[in-house]
All heavy atoms as atom14 arrays in JSON, in Angstrom:
{
  "sequence": "MTKTFARFLKDESGATAIEYGLIAALISVALIAGATLVGNELEDVFNEIGTQLKSAN",
  "atom14_mask": [
    [1, 1, 1, 1, 1, 1, 1, 1, 0, 0, 0, 0, 0, 0],
    [1, 1, 1, 1, 1, 1, 1, 0, 0, 0, 0, 0, 0, 0],
    [1, 1, 1, 1, 1, 1, 1, 1, 1, 0, 0, 0, 0, 0],
    [1, 1, 1, 1, 1, 1, 1, 0, 0, 0, 0, 0, 0, 0],
    [1, 1, 1, 1, 1, 1, 1, 1, 1, 1, 1, 0, 0, 0],
    [1, 1, 1, 1, 1, 0, 0, 0, 0, 0, 0, 0, 0, 0],
    [1, 1, 1, 1, 1, 1, 1, 1, 1, 1, 1, 0, 0, 0],
    [1, 1, 1, 1, 1, 1, 1, 1, 1, 1, 1, 0, 0, 0],
    [1, 1, 1, 1, 1, 1, 1, 1, 0, 0, 0, 0, 0, 0],
    [1, 1, 1, 1, 1, 1, 1, 1, 1, 0, 0, 0, 0, 0],
    [1, 1, 1, 1, 1, 1, 1, 1, 0, 0, 0, 0, 0, 0],
    [1, 1, 1, 1, 1, 1, 1, 1, 1, 0, 0, 0, 0, 0],
    [1, 1, 1, 1, 1, 1, 0, 0, 0, 0, 0, 0, 0, 0],
    [1, 1, 1, 1, 0, 0, 0, 0, 0, 0, 0, 0, 0, 0],
    [1, 1, 1, 1, 1, 0, 0, 0, 0, 0, 0, 0, 0, 0],
    [1, 1, 1, 1, 1, 1, 1, 0, 0, 0, 0, 0, 0, 0],
    [1, 1, 1, 1, 1, 0, 0, 0, 0, 0, 0, 0, 0, 0],
    [1, 1, 1, 1, 1, 1, 1, 1, 0, 0, 0, 0, 0, 0],
    [1, 1, 1, 1, 1, 1, 1, 1, 1, 0, 0, 0, 0, 0],
    [1, 1, 1, 1, 1, 1, 1, 1, 1, 1, 1, 1, 0, 0],
    [1, 1, 1, 1, 0, 0, 0, 0, 0, 0, 0, 0, 0, 0],
    [1, 1, 1, 1, 1, 1, 1, 1, 0, 0, 0, 0, 0, 0],
    [1, 1, 1, 1, 1, 1, 1, 1, 0, 0, 0, 0, 0, 0],
    [1, 1, 1, 1, 1, 0, 0, 0, 0, 0, 0, 0, 0, 0],
    [1, 1, 1, 1, 1, 0, 0, 0, 0, 0, 0, 0, 0, 0],
    [1, 1, 1, 1, 1, 1, 1, 1, 0, 0, 0, 0, 0, 0],
    [1, 1, 1, 1, 1, 1, 1, 1, 0, 0, 0, 0, 0, 0],
    [1, 1, 1, 1, 1, 1, 0, 0, 0, 0, 0, 0, 0, 0],
    [1, 1, 1, 1, 1, 1, 1, 0, 0, 0, 0, 0, 0, 0],
    [1, 1, 1, 1, 1, 0, 0, 0, 0, 0, 0, 0, 0, 0],
    [1, 1, 1, 1, 1, 1, 1, 1, 0, 0, 0, 0, 0, 0],
    [1, 1, 1, 1, 1, 1, 1, 1, 0, 0, 0, 0, 0, 0],
    [1, 1, 1, 1, 1, 0, 0, 0, 0, 0, 0, 0, 0, 0],
    [1, 1, 1, 1, 0, 0, 0, 0, 0, 0, 0, 0, 0, 0],
    [1, 1, 1, 1, 1, 0, 0, 0, 0, 0, 0, 0, 0, 0],
    [1, 1, 1, 1, 1, 1, 1, 0, 0, 0, 0, 0, 0, 0],
    [1, 1, 1, 1, 1, 1, 1, 1, 0, 0, 0, 0, 0, 0],
    [1, 1, 1, 1, 1, 1, 1, 0, 0, 0, 0, 0, 0, 0],
    [1, 1, 1, 1, 0, 0, 0, 0, 0, 0, 0, 0, 0, 0],
    [1, 1, 1, 1, 1, 1, 1, 1, 0, 0, 0, 0, 0, 0],
    [1, 1, 1, 1, 1, 1, 1, 1, 1, 0, 0, 0, 0, 0],
    [1, 1, 1, 1, 1, 1, 1, 1, 0, 0, 0, 0, 0, 0],
    [1, 1, 1, 1, 1, 1, 1, 1, 1, 0, 0, 0, 0, 0],
    [1, 1, 1, 1, 1, 1, 1, 1, 0, 0, 0, 0, 0, 0],
    [1, 1, 1, 1, 1, 1, 1, 0, 0, 0, 0, 0, 0, 0],
    [1, 1, 1, 1, 1, 1, 1, 1, 1, 1, 1, 0, 0, 0],
    [1, 1, 1, 1, 1, 1, 1, 1, 0, 0, 0, 0, 0, 0],
    [1, 1, 1, 1, 1, 1, 1, 1, 1, 0, 0, 0, 0, 0],
    [1, 1, 1, 1, 1, 1, 1, 1, 0, 0, 0, 0, 0, 0],
    [1, 1, 1, 1, 0, 0, 0, 0, 0, 0, 0, 0, 0, 0],
    [1, 1, 1, 1, 1, 1, 1, 0, 0, 0, 0, 0, 0, 0],
    [1, 1, 1, 1, 1, 1, 1, 1, 1, 0, 0, 0, 0, 0],
    [1, 1, 1, 1, 1, 1, 1, 1, 0, 0, 0, 0, 0, 0],
    [1, 1, 1, 1, 1, 1, 1, 1, 1, 0, 0, 0, 0, 0],
    [1, 1, 1, 1, 1, 1, 0, 0, 0, 0, 0, 0, 0, 0],
    [1, 1, 1, 1, 1, 0, 0, 0, 0, 0, 0, 0, 0, 0],
    [1, 1, 1, 1, 1, 1, 1, 1, 0, 0, 0, 0, 0, 0]
  ],
  "atom14_positions": [
    [[-14.89, -21.41, 53.22], [-14.11, -22.3, 52.38], [-12.61, -22.21, 52.74], [-11.93, -23.23, 52.78], [-14.36, -21.93, 50.91], [-13.6, -22.76, 49.94], [-14.35, -24.37, 49.8], [-13.46, -25.01, 48.45], [0.0, 0.0, 0.0], [0.0, 0.0, 0.0], [0.0, 0.0, 0.0], [0.0, 0.0, 0.0], [0.0, 0.0, 0.0], [0.0, 0.0, 0.0]],
    [[-12.13, -21.04, 53.0], [-10.73, -20.84, 53.33], [-10.4, -21.49, 54.67], [-9.33, -22.1, 54.82], [-10.41, -19.33, 53.39], [-10.79, -18.72, 52.17], [-8.94, -19.1, 53.62], [0.0, 0.0, 0.0], [0.0, 0.0, 0.0], [0.0, 0.0, 0.0], [0.0, 0.0, 0.0], [0.0, 0.0, 0.0], [0.0, 0.0, 0.0], [0.0, 0.0, 0.0]],
    [[-11.31, -21.39, 55.63], [-11.08, -22.01, 56.94], [-11.02, -23.52, 56.82], [-10.19, -24.17, 57.46], [-12.19, -21.61, 57.92], [-12.11, -20.2, 58.38], [-13.2, -19.91, 59.39], [-13.15, -18.47, 59.83], [-14.18, -18.17, 60.84], [0.0, 0.0, 0.0], [0.0, 0.0, 0.0], [0.0, 0.0, 0.0], [0.0, 0.0, 0.0], [0.0, 0.0, 0.0]],
    [[-11.86, -24.09, 55.97], [-11.87, -25.54, 55.78], [-10.55, -26.0, 55.15], [-9.97, -27.0, 55.58], [-13.04, -25.95, 54.88], [-14.25, -25.45, 55.44], [-13.12, -27.45, 54.73], [0.0, 0.0, 0.0], [0.0, 0.0, 0.0], [0.0, 0.0, 0.0], [0.0, 0.0, 0.0], [0.0, 0.0, 0.0], [0.0, 0.0, 0.0], [0.0, 0.0, 0.0]],
    [[-10.07, -25.25, 54.18], [-8.81, -25.6, 53.52], [-7.64, -25.47, 54.48], [-6.74, -26.32, 54.52], [-8.61, -24.73, 52.28], [-7.4, -25.1, 51.48], [-7.36, -26.29, 50.78], [-6.29, -24.27, 51.43], [-6.25, -26.66, 50.05], [-5.17, -24.63, 50.71], [-5.16, -25.83, 50.01], [0.0, 0.0, 0.0], [0.0, 0.0, 0.0], [0.0, 0.0, 0.0]],
    [[-7.62, -24.41, 55.29], [-6.55, -24.21, 56.27], [-6.57, -25.33, 57.32], [-5.51, -25.84, 57.71], [-6.7, -22.86, 56.95], [0.0, 0.0, 0.0], [0.0, 0.0, 0.0], [0.0, 0.0, 0.0], [0.0, 0.0, 0.0], [0.0, 0.0, 0.0], [0.0, 0.0, 0.0], [0.0, 0.0, 0.0], [0.0, 0.0, 0.0], [0.0, 0.0, 0.0]],
    [[-7.75, -25.73, 57.75], [-7.86, -26.83, 58.72], [-7.37, -28.14, 58.1], [-6.71, -28.95, 58.75], [-9.31, -26.96, 59.2], [-9.47, -27.92, 60.33], [-10.88, -27.91, 60.83], [-11.81, -27.92, 59.7], [-13.13, -27.95, 59.82], [-13.69, -27.97, 61.0], [-13.9, -27.96, 58.75], [0.0, 0.0, 0.0], [0.0, 0.0, 0.0], [0.0, 0.0, 0.0]],
    [[-7.67, -28.34, 56.82], [-7.2, -29.53, 56.11], [-5.68, -29.57, 56.04], [-5.06, -30.62, 56.22], [-7.81, -29.57, 54.71], [-7.32, -30.71, 53.87], [-7.74, -32.0, 54.1], [-6.41, -30.49, 52.84], [-7.29, -33.06, 53.33], [-5.95, -31.53, 52.07], [-6.39, -32.81, 52.31], [0.0, 0.0, 0.0], [0.0, 0.0, 0.0], [0.0, 0.0, 0.0]],
    [[-5.05, -28.45, 55.81], [-3.59, -28.39, 55.73], [-2.93, -28.65, 57.07], [-1.83, -29.2, 57.14], [-3.13, -27.04, 55.19], [-3.4, -26.79, 53.71], [-2.98, -25.37, 53.33], [-2.7, -27.8, 52.84], [0.0, 0.0, 0.0], [0.0, 0.0, 0.0], [0.0, 0.0, 0.0], [0.0, 0.0, 0.0], [0.0, 0.0, 0.0], [0.0, 0.0, 0.0]],
    [[-3.59, -28.27, 58.17], [-3.02, -28.47, 59.5], [-3.24, -29.88, 60.03], [-2.56, -30.3, 60.95], [-3.63, -27.47, 60.48], [-3.18, -26.05, 60.24], [-3.79, -25.12, 61.26], [-3.37, -23.68, 60.98], [-3.96, -22.74, 61.95], [0.0, 0.0, 0.0], [0.0, 0.0, 0.0], [0.0, 0.0, 0.0], [0.0, 0.0, 0.0], [0.0, 0.0, 0.0]],
    [[-4.18, -30.6, 59.46], [-4.49, -31.96, 59.93], [-3.36, -32.91, 59.55], [-3.05, -33.09, 58.39], [-5.81, -32.44, 59.33], [-6.24, -33.79, 59.87], [-5.73, -34.2, 60.93], [-7.1, -34.43, 59.23], [0.0, 0.0, 0.0], [0.0, 0.0, 0.0], [0.0, 0.0, 0.0], [0.0, 0.0, 0.0], [0.0, 0.0, 0.0], [0.0, 0.0, 0.0]],
    [[-2.73, -33.53, 60.56], [-1.59, -34.42, 60.31], [-1.92, -35.88, 60.64], [-1.02, -36.72, 60.66], [-0.39, -33.97, 61.14], [0.13, -32.61, 60.73], [1.35, -32.21, 61.51], [1.84, -33.03, 62.32], [1.82, -31.08, 61.31], [0.0, 0.0, 0.0], [0.0, 0.0, 0.0], [0.0, 0.0, 0.0], [0.0, 0.0, 0.0], [0.0, 0.0, 0.0]],
    [[-3.16, -36.2, 60.89], [-3.5, -37.58, 61.26], [-3.26, -38.54, 60.11], [-2.81, -39.66, 60.32], [-4.95, -37.66, 61.73], [-5.84, -37.28, 60.68], [0.0, 0.0, 0.0], [0.0, 0.0, 0.0], [0.0, 0.0, 0.0], [0.0, 0.0, 0.0], [0.0, 0.0, 0.0], [0.0, 0.0, 0.0], [0.0, 0.0, 0.0], [0.0, 0.0, 0.0]],
    [[-3.51, -38.13, 58.9], [-3.25, -38.99, 57.74], [-1.76, -39.23, 57.54], [-1.32, -40.32, 57.2], [0.0, 0.0, 0.0], [0.0, 0.0, 0.0], [0.0, 0.0, 0.0], [0.0, 0.0, 0.0], [0.0, 0.0, 0.0], [0.0, 0.0, 0.0], [0.0, 0.0, 0.0], [0.0, 0.0, 0.0], [0.0, 0.0, 0.0], [0.0, 0.0, 0.0]],
    [[-0.96, -38.2, 57.79], [0.49, -38.33, 57.64], [1.05, -39.33, 58.65], [1.95, -40.12, 58.34], [1.16, -36.98, 57.81], [0.0, 0.0, 0.0], [0.0, 0.0, 0.0], [0.0, 0.0, 0.0], [0.0, 0.0, 0.0], [0.0, 0.0, 0.0], [0.0, 0.0, 0.0], [0.0, 0.0, 0.0], [0.0, 0.0, 0.0], [0.0, 0.0, 0.0]],
    [[0.49, -39.3, 59.86], [0.95, -40.24, 60.89], [0.63, -41.67, 60.49], [1.47, -42.56, 60.65], [0.28, -39.9, 62.24], [0.59, -38.55, 62.57], [0.78, -40.81, 63.33], [0.0, 0.0, 0.0], [0.0, 0.0, 0.0], [0.0, 0.0, 0.0], [0.0, 0.0, 0.0], [0.0, 0.0, 0.0], [0.0, 0.0, 0.0], [0.0, 0.0, 0.0]],
    [[-0.55, -41.9, 59.95], [-0.92, -43.24, 59.52], [-0.02, -43.72, 58.39], [0.4, -44.88, 58.37], [-2.38, -43.25, 59.07], [0.0, 0.0, 0.0], [0.0, 0.0, 0.0], [0.0, 0.0, 0.0], [0.0, 0.0, 0.0], [0.0, 0.0, 0.0], [0.0, 0.0, 0.0], [0.0, 0.0, 0.0], [0.0, 0.0, 0.0], [0.0, 0.0, 0.0]],
    [[0.32, -42.83, 57.48], [1.22, -43.2, 56.38], [2.61, -43.53, 56.91], [3.25, -44.5, 56.47], [1.28, -42.07, 55.33], [-0.06, -41.96, 54.61], [2.41, -42.28, 54.35], [-0.18, -40.76, 53.71], [0.0, 0.0, 0.0], [0.0, 0.0, 0.0], [0.0, 0.0, 0.0], [0.0, 0.0, 0.0], [0.0, 0.0, 0.0], [0.0, 0.0, 0.0]],
    [[3.08, -42.76, 57.9], [4.4, -43.03, 58.49], [4.43, -44.41, 59.15], [5.38, -45.17, 58.98], [4.75, -41.95, 59.51], [5.06, -40.62, 58.87], [5.17, -39.5, 59.89], [4.92, -39.74, 61.08], [5.51, -38.37, 59.48], [0.0, 0.0, 0.0], [0.0, 0.0, 0.0], [0.0, 0.0, 0.0], [0.0, 0.0, 0.0], [0.0, 0.0, 0.0]],
    [[3.38, -44.73, 59.89], [3.31, -46.05, 60.52], [3.26, -47.15, 59.48], [3.86, -48.22, 59.64], [2.11, -46.15, 61.46], [2.31, -45.47, 62.78], [1.38, -44.55, 63.26], [3.43, -45.73, 63.57], [1.57, -43.91, 64.48], [3.62, -45.1, 64.78], [2.68, -44.2, 65.23], [2.88, -43.58, 66.43], [0.0, 0.0, 0.0], [0.0, 0.0, 0.0]],
    [[2.56, -46.91, 58.39], [2.5, -47.89, 57.31], [3.86, -48.12, 56.68], [4.24, -49.26, 56.38], [0.0, 0.0, 0.0], [0.0, 0.0, 0.0], [0.0, 0.0, 0.0], [0.0, 0.0, 0.0], [0.0, 0.0, 0.0], [0.0, 0.0, 0.0], [0.0, 0.0, 0.0], [0.0, 0.0, 0.0], [0.0, 0.0, 0.0], [0.0, 0.0, 0.0]],
    [[4.6, -47.04, 56.48], [5.95, -47.17, 55.9], [6.89, -47.91, 56.84], [7.7, -48.74, 56.4], [6.52, -45.79, 55.57], [5.88, -45.08, 54.38], [6.4, -43.65, 54.29], [6.16, -45.84, 53.1], [0.0, 0.0, 0.0], [0.0, 0.0, 0.0], [0.0, 0.0, 0.0], [0.0, 0.0, 0.0], [0.0, 0.0, 0.0], [0.0, 0.0, 0.0]],
    [[6.78, -47.63, 58.13], [7.62, -48.33, 59.11], [7.3, -49.82, 59.1], [8.2, -50.67, 59.1], [7.44, -47.73, 60.51], [8.06, -46.33, 60.56], [8.06, -48.61, 61.59], [7.71, -45.54, 61.8], [0.0, 0.0, 0.0], [0.0, 0.0, 0.0], [0.0, 0.0, 0.0], [0.0, 0.0, 0.0], [0.0, 0.0, 0.0], [0.0, 0.0, 0.0]],
    [[6.01, -50.15, 59.08], [5.6, -51.56, 59.05], [6.1, -52.25, 57.78], [6.55, -53.4, 57.82], [4.08, -51.67, 59.15], [0.0, 0.0, 0.0], [0.0, 0.0, 0.0], [0.0, 0.0, 0.0], [0.0, 0.0, 0.0], [0.0, 0.0, 0.0], [0.0, 0.0, 0.0], [0.0, 0.0, 0.0], [0.0, 0.0, 0.0], [0.0, 0.0, 0.0]],
    [[6.06, -51.55, 56.65], [6.54, -52.13, 55.4], [8.05, -52.38, 55.45], [8.53, -53.43, 55.0], [6.21, -51.19, 54.23], [0.0, 0.0, 0.0], [0.0, 0.0, 0.0], [0.0, 0.0, 0.0], [0.0, 0.0, 0.0], [0.0, 0.0, 0.0], [0.0, 0.0, 0.0], [0.0, 0.0, 0.0], [0.0, 0.0, 0.0], [0.0, 0.0, 0.0]],
    [[8.81, -51.44, 56.01], [10.27, -51.62, 56.11], [10.62, -52.78, 57.04], [11.53, -53.56, 56.74], [10.92, -50.33, 56.61], [10.97, -49.2, 55.6], [11.5, -47.93, 56.26], [11.81, -49.56, 54.4], [0.0, 0.0, 0.0], [0.0, 0.0, 0.0], [0.0, 0.0, 0.0], [0.0, 0.0, 0.0], [0.0, 0.0, 0.0], [0.0, 0.0, 0.0]],
    [[9.89, -52.91, 58.14], [10.13, -54.03, 59.05], [9.81, -55.34, 58.35], [10.55, -56.32, 58.49], [9.31, -53.85, 60.35], [9.88, -52.69, 61.15], [9.3, -55.13, 61.17], [9.03, -52.29, 62.34], [0.0, 0.0, 0.0], [0.0, 0.0, 0.0], [0.0, 0.0, 0.0], [0.0, 0.0, 0.0], [0.0, 0.0, 0.0], [0.0, 0.0, 0.0]],
    [[8.74, -55.37, 57.58], [8.37, -56.59, 56.86], [9.45, -56.98, 55.85], [9.81, -58.16, 55.74], [7.04, -56.39, 56.13], [6.01, -56.13, 57.04], [0.0, 0.0, 0.0], [0.0, 0.0, 0.0], [0.0, 0.0, 0.0], [0.0, 0.0, 0.0], [0.0, 0.0, 0.0], [0.0, 0.0, 0.0], [0.0, 0.0, 0.0], [0.0, 0.0, 0.0]],
    [[9.96, -56.01, 55.13], [11.01, -56.3, 54.14], [12.26, -56.84, 54.85], [12.88, -57.8, 54.38], [11.34, -55.02, 53.33], [12.62, -55.2, 52.53], [10.18, -54.68, 52.41], [0.0, 0.0, 0.0], [0.0, 0.0, 0.0], [0.0, 0.0, 0.0], [0.0, 0.0, 0.0], [0.0, 0.0, 0.0], [0.0, 0.0, 0.0], [0.0, 0.0, 0.0]],
    [[12.61, -56.25, 55.98], [13.79, -56.72, 56.72], [13.59, -58.14, 57.23], [14.5, -58.98, 57.15], [14.08, -55.78, 57.89], [0.0, 0.0, 0.0], [0.0, 0.0, 0.0], [0.0, 0.0, 0.0], [0.0, 0.0, 0.0], [0.0, 0.0, 0.0], [0.0, 0.0, 0.0], [0.0, 0.0, 0.0], [0.0, 0.0, 0.0], [0.0, 0.0, 0.0]],
    [[12.39, -58.45, 57.73], [12.11, -59.81, 58.21], [12.15, -60.82, 57.07], [12.7, -61.92, 57.23], [10.75, -59.85, 58.9], [10.68, -59.19, 60.27], [9.25, -59.17, 60.78], [11.58, -59.91, 61.25], [0.0, 0.0, 0.0], [0.0, 0.0, 0.0], [0.0, 0.0, 0.0], [0.0, 0.0, 0.0], [0.0, 0.0, 0.0], [0.0, 0.0, 0.0]],
    [[11.6, -60.48, 55.94], [11.6, -61.4, 54.79], [13.03, -61.63, 54.31], [13.43, -62.76, 54.02], [10.7, -60.85, 53.66], [9.24, -60.92, 54.1], [10.92, -61.61, 52.37], [8.28, -60.2, 53.19], [0.0, 0.0, 0.0], [0.0, 0.0, 0.0], [0.0, 0.0, 0.0], [0.0, 0.0, 0.0], [0.0, 0.0, 0.0], [0.0, 0.0, 0.0]],
    [[13.82, -60.56, 54.23], [15.21, -60.7, 53.8], [16.0, -61.57, 54.77], [16.77, -62.44, 54.36], [15.86, -59.33, 53.65], [0.0, 0.0, 0.0], [0.0, 0.0, 0.0], [0.0, 0.0, 0.0], [0.0, 0.0, 0.0], [0.0, 0.0, 0.0], [0.0, 0.0, 0.0], [0.0, 0.0, 0.0], [0.0, 0.0, 0.0], [0.0, 0.0, 0.0]],
    [[15.81, -61.34, 56.06], [16.51, -62.14, 57.06], [16.1, -63.59, 57.02], [16.95, -64.49, 57.11], [0.0, 0.0, 0.0], [0.0, 0.0, 0.0], [0.0, 0.0, 0.0], [0.0, 0.0, 0.0], [0.0, 0.0, 0.0], [0.0, 0.0, 0.0], [0.0, 0.0, 0.0], [0.0, 0.0, 0.0], [0.0, 0.0, 0.0], [0.0, 0.0, 0.0]],
    [[14.81, -63.86, 56.87], [14.34, -65.24, 56.8], [14.87, -65.94, 55.55], [15.2, -67.13, 55.6], [12.81, -65.27, 56.81], [0.0, 0.0, 0.0], [0.0, 0.0, 0.0], [0.0, 0.0, 0.0], [0.0, 0.0, 0.0], [0.0, 0.0, 0.0], [0.0, 0.0, 0.0], [0.0, 0.0, 0.0], [0.0, 0.0, 0.0], [0.0, 0.0, 0.0]],
    [[14.98, -65.22, 54.46], [15.51, -65.8, 53.23], [16.98, -66.18, 53.4], [17.39, -67.28, 53.0], [15.36, -64.8, 52.06], [13.98, -64.49, 51.91], [15.89, -65.38, 50.77], [0.0, 0.0, 0.0], [0.0, 0.0, 0.0], [0.0, 0.0, 0.0], [0.0, 0.0, 0.0], [0.0, 0.0, 0.0], [0.0, 0.0, 0.0], [0.0, 0.0, 0.0]],
    [[17.75, -65.29, 54.0], [19.16, -65.58, 54.21], [19.35, -66.77, 55.15], [20.16, -67.66, 54.88], [19.88, -64.36, 54.78], [20.06, -63.19, 53.82], [20.64, -61.99, 54.55], [20.93, -63.58, 52.65], [0.0, 0.0, 0.0], [0.0, 0.0, 0.0], [0.0, 0.0, 0.0], [0.0, 0.0, 0.0], [0.0, 0.0, 0.0], [0.0, 0.0, 0.0]],
    [[18.61, -66.8, 56.23], [18.71, -67.91, 57.19], [18.25, -69.21, 56.53], [18.86, -70.26, 56.71], [17.9, -67.61, 58.46], [17.8, -68.83, 59.35], [18.55, -66.47, 59.23], [0.0, 0.0, 0.0], [0.0, 0.0, 0.0], [0.0, 0.0, 0.0], [0.0, 0.0, 0.0], [0.0, 0.0, 0.0], [0.0, 0.0, 0.0], [0.0, 0.0, 0.0]],
    [[17.18, -69.13, 55.74], [16.68, -70.32, 55.04], [17.71, -70.9, 54.09], [17.89, -72.11, 54.02], [0.0, 0.0, 0.0], [0.0, 0.0, 0.0], [0.0, 0.0, 0.0], [0.0, 0.0, 0.0], [0.0, 0.0, 0.0], [0.0, 0.0, 0.0], [0.0, 0.0, 0.0], [0.0, 0.0, 0.0], [0.0, 0.0, 0.0], [0.0, 0.0, 0.0]],
    [[18.38, -70.04, 53.36], [19.41, -70.51, 52.42], [20.57, -71.16, 53.16], [21.1, -72.19, 52.74], [19.9, -69.36, 51.55], [18.86, -68.91, 50.55], [17.94, -69.64, 50.22], [19.02, -67.69, 50.07], [0.0, 0.0, 0.0], [0.0, 0.0, 0.0], [0.0, 0.0, 0.0], [0.0, 0.0, 0.0], [0.0, 0.0, 0.0], [0.0, 0.0, 0.0]],
    [[20.98, -70.55, 54.25], [22.08, -71.12, 55.05], [21.67, -72.48, 55.62], [22.47, -73.43, 55.62], [22.47, -70.17, 56.18], [23.15, -68.9, 55.71], [24.5, -69.15, 55.11], [25.22, -70.05, 55.59], [24.85, -68.45, 54.14], [0.0, 0.0, 0.0], [0.0, 0.0, 0.0], [0.0, 0.0, 0.0], [0.0, 0.0, 0.0], [0.0, 0.0, 0.0]],
    [[20.45, -72.58, 56.13], [19.98, -73.86, 56.67], [19.9, -74.93, 55.6], [20.22, -76.09, 55.85], [18.6, -73.68, 57.33], [18.61, -73.14, 58.75], [17.19, -72.94, 59.23], [19.35, -74.07, 59.69], [0.0, 0.0, 0.0], [0.0, 0.0, 0.0], [0.0, 0.0, 0.0], [0.0, 0.0, 0.0], [0.0, 0.0, 0.0], [0.0, 0.0, 0.0]],
    [[19.47, -74.54, 54.42], [19.41, -75.5, 53.32], [20.8, -76.06, 53.02], [20.98, -77.26, 52.83], [18.83, -74.85, 52.07], [18.69, -75.8, 50.91], [18.12, -75.13, 49.67], [17.97, -73.89, 49.66], [17.83, -75.85, 48.71], [0.0, 0.0, 0.0], [0.0, 0.0, 0.0], [0.0, 0.0, 0.0], [0.0, 0.0, 0.0], [0.0, 0.0, 0.0]],
    [[21.8, -75.19, 52.99], [23.17, -75.63, 52.74], [23.65, -76.59, 53.83], [24.29, -77.6, 53.55], [24.12, -74.43, 52.65], [23.86, -73.58, 51.42], [23.2, -74.08, 50.48], [24.3, -72.42, 51.41], [0.0, 0.0, 0.0], [0.0, 0.0, 0.0], [0.0, 0.0, 0.0], [0.0, 0.0, 0.0], [0.0, 0.0, 0.0], [0.0, 0.0, 0.0]],
    [[23.34, -76.28, 55.09], [23.76, -77.12, 56.2], [23.12, -78.5, 56.1], [23.79, -79.53, 56.24], [23.41, -76.46, 57.56], [23.58, -77.43, 58.71], [24.27, -75.23, 57.77], [0.0, 0.0, 0.0], [0.0, 0.0, 0.0], [0.0, 0.0, 0.0], [0.0, 0.0, 0.0], [0.0, 0.0, 0.0], [0.0, 0.0, 0.0], [0.0, 0.0, 0.0]],
    [[21.81, -78.54, 55.84], [21.13, -79.83, 55.75], [21.58, -80.64, 54.54], [21.67, -81.87, 54.6], [19.61, -79.64, 55.72], [19.03, -79.36, 57.08], [18.36, -78.18, 57.33], [19.15, -80.27, 58.11], [17.82, -77.91, 58.57], [18.63, -80.02, 59.36], [17.95, -78.83, 59.6], [0.0, 0.0, 0.0], [0.0, 0.0, 0.0], [0.0, 0.0, 0.0]],
    [[21.88, -79.96, 53.44], [22.41, -80.67, 52.27], [23.77, -81.29, 52.59], [24.05, -82.43, 52.2], [22.52, -79.74, 51.07], [21.18, -79.44, 50.45], [20.23, -80.21, 50.6], [21.09, -78.32, 49.77], [0.0, 0.0, 0.0], [0.0, 0.0, 0.0], [0.0, 0.0, 0.0], [0.0, 0.0, 0.0], [0.0, 0.0, 0.0], [0.0, 0.0, 0.0]],
    [[24.61, -80.57, 53.3], [25.92, -81.1, 53.69], [25.78, -82.29, 54.63], [26.47, -83.3, 54.48], [26.76, -79.99, 54.34], [28.13, -80.42, 54.8], [29.02, -80.84, 53.64], [28.84, -80.36, 52.52], [29.9, -81.71, 53.87], [0.0, 0.0, 0.0], [0.0, 0.0, 0.0], [0.0, 0.0, 0.0], [0.0, 0.0, 0.0], [0.0, 0.0, 0.0]],
    [[24.87, -82.18, 55.6], [24.63, -83.3, 56.52], [24.13, -84.51, 55.76], [24.56, -85.64, 55.98], [23.64, -82.89, 57.62], [24.28, -81.86, 58.55], [23.18, -84.09, 58.42], [23.31, -81.22, 59.53], [0.0, 0.0, 0.0], [0.0, 0.0, 0.0], [0.0, 0.0, 0.0], [0.0, 0.0, 0.0], [0.0, 0.0, 0.0], [0.0, 0.0, 0.0]],
    [[23.2, -84.3, 54.82], [22.69, -85.41, 54.02], [23.77, -86.07, 53.19], [23.82, -87.3, 53.07], [0.0, 0.0, 0.0], [0.0, 0.0, 0.0], [0.0, 0.0, 0.0], [0.0, 0.0, 0.0], [0.0, 0.0, 0.0], [0.0, 0.0, 0.0], [0.0, 0.0, 0.0], [0.0, 0.0, 0.0], [0.0, 0.0, 0.0], [0.0, 0.0, 0.0]],
    [[24.65, -85.27, 52.62], [25.76, -85.81, 51.83], [26.69, -86.65, 52.71], [27.11, -87.75, 52.32], [26.55, -84.66, 51.19], [25.66, -83.9, 50.38], [27.69, -85.18, 50.34], [0.0, 0.0, 0.0], [0.0, 0.0, 0.0], [0.0, 0.0, 0.0], [0.0, 0.0, 0.0], [0.0, 0.0, 0.0], [0.0, 0.0, 0.0], [0.0, 0.0, 0.0]],
    [[26.98, -86.17, 53.9], [27.86, -86.91, 54.8], [27.21, -88.21, 55.27], [27.89, -89.24, 55.42], [28.25, -86.04, 55.99], [29.2, -84.93, 55.61], [29.59, -84.07, 56.81], [29.23, -84.36, 57.94], [30.31, -83.0, 56.54], [0.0, 0.0, 0.0], [0.0, 0.0, 0.0], [0.0, 0.0, 0.0], [0.0, 0.0, 0.0], [0.0, 0.0, 0.0]],
    [[25.9, -88.18, 55.5], [25.2, -89.4, 55.93], [25.19, -90.44, 54.81], [25.32, -91.63, 55.07], [23.77, -89.06, 56.36], [23.65, -88.36, 57.71], [22.2, -87.95, 57.95], [24.14, -89.24, 58.84], [0.0, 0.0, 0.0], [0.0, 0.0, 0.0], [0.0, 0.0, 0.0], [0.0, 0.0, 0.0], [0.0, 0.0, 0.0], [0.0, 0.0, 0.0]],
    [[25.01, -90.0, 53.57], [25.0, -90.94, 52.44], [26.39, -91.58, 52.25], [26.49, -92.75, 51.94], [24.58, -90.22, 51.16], [23.1, -89.95, 51.09], [22.74, -89.27, 49.79], [21.28, -88.9, 49.77], [20.9, -88.17, 48.55], [0.0, 0.0, 0.0], [0.0, 0.0, 0.0], [0.0, 0.0, 0.0], [0.0, 0.0, 0.0], [0.0, 0.0, 0.0]],
    [[27.42, -90.77, 52.44], [28.77, -91.31, 52.24], [29.2, -92.18, 53.41], [30.11, -93.0, 53.27], [29.77, -90.17, 52.02], [29.88, -89.39, 53.19], [0.0, 0.0, 0.0], [0.0, 0.0, 0.0], [0.0, 0.0, 0.0], [0.0, 0.0, 0.0], [0.0, 0.0, 0.0], [0.0, 0.0, 0.0], [0.0, 0.0, 0.0], [0.0, 0.0, 0.0]],
    [[28.55, -92.06, 54.56], [28.9, -92.88, 55.74], [28.42, -94.3, 55.56], [28.98, -95.23, 56.15], [28.31, -92.28, 56.99], [0.0, 0.0, 0.0], [0.0, 0.0, 0.0], [0.0, 0.0, 0.0], [0.0, 0.0, 0.0], [0.0, 0.0, 0.0], [0.0, 0.0, 0.0], [0.0, 0.0, 0.0], [0.0, 0.0, 0.0], [0.0, 0.0, 0.0]],
    [[27.37, -94.5, 54.77], [26.84, -95.85, 54.55], [27.77, -96.55, 53.64], [28.1, -97.43, 53.23], [25.45, -95.82, 53.98], [24.44, -95.39, 55.04], [24.67, -95.56, 56.22], [23.35, -94.82, 54.6], [0.0, 0.0, 0.0], [0.0, 0.0, 0.0], [0.0, 0.0, 0.0], [0.0, 0.0, 0.0], [0.0, 0.0, 0.0], [0.0, 0.0, 0.0]]
  ]
}
């Protein structure tokens, strides 16, 4: 029983999988935040273009 518990404590394969999961989650959050910021900026640009086109008529 003691050997099994000691082997369990030395096993780091689960920790590696968790680390990769956390890295993937952080990358996802960064991509979503970046896409949101770019989307908002693009919306402002297109709204301005639309306003200028309406006033040109």
